[in-house]
C-alpha positions in Angstrom: 7.2 -12.6 -34.4 10.1 -14.7 -33.2 10.4 -17.8 -31.1 7.7 -18.0 -28.3 10.2 -19.1 -25.6 13.0 -16.7 -26.5 11.9 -13.3 -25.5 13.6 -10.2 -26.8 14.2 -7.0 -24.9 11.7 -4.3 -25.6 14.1 -1.4 -24.8 17.7 -0.4 -25.2 19.9 0.9 -22.5 21.6 4.3 -22.7 24.9 4.3 -24.5 26.5 6.5 -21.9 25.7 5.1 -18.5 27.0 8.0 -16.4 25.6 11.0 -18.4 24.7 13.5 -15.7 22.0 15.4 -17.6 20.2 12.1 -18.5 20.3 10.8 -15.0 18.8 14.1 -13.6 16.1 14.1 -16.3 15.3 10.4 -15.7 15.1 11.0 -11.9 12.6 13.8 -12.4 10.5 11.7 -14.8 10.5 8.8 -12.3 9.2 11.1 -9.5 6.7 12.8 -11.7 5.1 9.5 -12.9 5.8 7.3 -9.9 8.0 4.8 -11.8 10.0 2.2 -9.8 12.9 1.7 -12.2 14.5 3.3 -15.2 13.7 0.3 -17.3 10.1 1.6 -17.5 11.4 4.9 -18.9 13.5 3.1 -21.4 10.6 1.0 -22.6 8.4 4.0 -23.1 11.2 5.8 -24.9 11.5 2.8 -27.2 7.8 2.8 -28.0 7.8 6.6 -28.8 11.0 6.1 -30.8 9.4 3.4 -32.8 6.3 5.5 -33.7 8.6 8.4 -34.8 10.7 6.0 -36.9 7.6 4.6 -38.6 6.4 8.2 -39.2 9.7 9.1 -40.9 9.4 6.0 -43.1 5.9 7.0 -44.1 7.0 10.5 -45.0 9.9 9.1 -47.1 7.7 6.5 -48.9 4.0 7.6 -48.6 1.6 4.8 -48.0 -1.9 5.7 -47.0 -2.7 2.3 -45.6 0.2 2.1 -43.2 -0.3 5.8 -42.2 -4.0 5.1 -41.4 -3.1 2.0 -39.4 -0.5 4.0 -37.3 -2.9 6.9 -36.8 -5.7 4.5 -35.7 -3.3 2.8 -33.2 -2.3 6.2 -31.7 -5.9 7.3 -31.4 -6.9 4.0 -29.8 -4.0 4.5 -27.3 -5.5 7.9 -26.5 -2.6 9.9 -28.0 -4.1 12.7 -29.9 -2.4 13.4 -33.2 -4.0 15.1 -36.2 -1.4 14.3 -38.9 1.8 12.5 -39.5 3.9 15.5 -38.6 2.4 15.5 -35.1 3.7 11.9 -34.7 7.2 13.3 -35.2 6.8 15.6 -32.2 5.6 12.9 -29.8 7.2 13.1 -26.4 7.8 10.7 -23.6 5.2 12.5 -21.5 2.5 11.8 -24.1 2.9 8.1 -23.5 3.6 8.1 -19.7 0.5 10.2 -19.1 -1.6 7.4 -20.6 -0.4 4.7 -18.1 -3.0 3.2 -15.8 -1.0 4.3 -12.7 -1.0 7.9 -13.8 -4.7 8.0 -14.8 -5.8 6.5 -11.5 -3.9 9.2 -9.6 -5.3 12.0 -11.9 -8.9 10.7 -11.4 -8.4 10.9 -7.6 -8.9 7.2 -6.9 -5.5 7.1 -5.2 -3.9 9.9 -3.2 -0.4 9.3 -4.5 1.2 7.6 -7.5 2.7 4.9 -5.3 -0.7 4.2 -3.8 -2.1 3.9 -7.3 0.6 1.5 -8.2 -0.1 -0.6 -5.1 -3.8 -0.7 -5.8 -3.1 -2.0 -9.4 -0.6 -4.6 -8.3 -2.8 -5.9 -5.5 -5.7 -6.3 -8.0 -8.1 -3.7 -6.7 -8.5 -1.9 -10.1 -10.8 -3.0 -12.9 -11.2 -1.7 -16.4 -14.6 -2.6 -17.9 -15.1 -5.3 -15.2 -11.7 -7.0 -15.9 -8.9 -6.9 -13.3 -5.7 -5.3 -14.7 -2.5 -5.9 -12.7 0.0 -3.8 -14.7 0.7 -0.2 -13.7 2.3 0.3 -17.1 -0.9 -0.7 -19.0 -1.6 2.0 -21.6 -5.3 2.8 -21.1 -7.2 3.0 -24.5 -9.2 6.2 -24.9 -12.6 4.5 -24.8 -11.9 2.7 -21.5 -10.7 5.7 -19.4 -14.3 6.2 -18.1 -14.7 2.5 -17.3 -12.0 2.3 -14.6 -13.4 1.2 -11.3 -12.3 0.0 -7.9 -13.1 -3.5 -6.7 -15.9 -3.8 -4.1 -13.7 -4.9 -1.3 -11.4 -1.9 -1.7 -14.3 0.4 -1.9 -15.7 -0.9 1.5 -12.2 -0.5 3.0 -12.0 3.2 1.9 -15.5 3.9 3.2 -14.5 2.5 6.6 -11.4 4.7 6.7 -13.5 7.7 5.9 -16.0 6.9 8.6 -13.3 6.6 11.3 -12.1 10.1 10.6 
């Protein structure tokens, strides 16, 4: 696990900082998912890369226990895969579409991705009655229906609708 006070980076920076194709691709991903900085993309890429690496290790040295653990973790995260070969084809979009910010926008709770991010950071969003303050929170599959807006924010939205 490591030392509790010495945190380690959870991502790696690109090797070529001025690669035009990568910069264009990252800019489109940032606008599509409402991300604030490229570090969020790099973290998600690291998570997907780790799952694919673990899948390659399982294919090289078959171990049913570790395979079942990884498949359970992916199903819990809401990423639908049927077998170990599907894990190798995971994409960045599969993980970014499970973020709380994206799900709130898709459900229609927020009009824009930036509004969804603001609502989360300001503490207006609850999952199963607990306040979640991280837009990058990966919503487990079972909790997607338990996302709600705090009562104060709901009253504010109703007042805005009544004014119009």
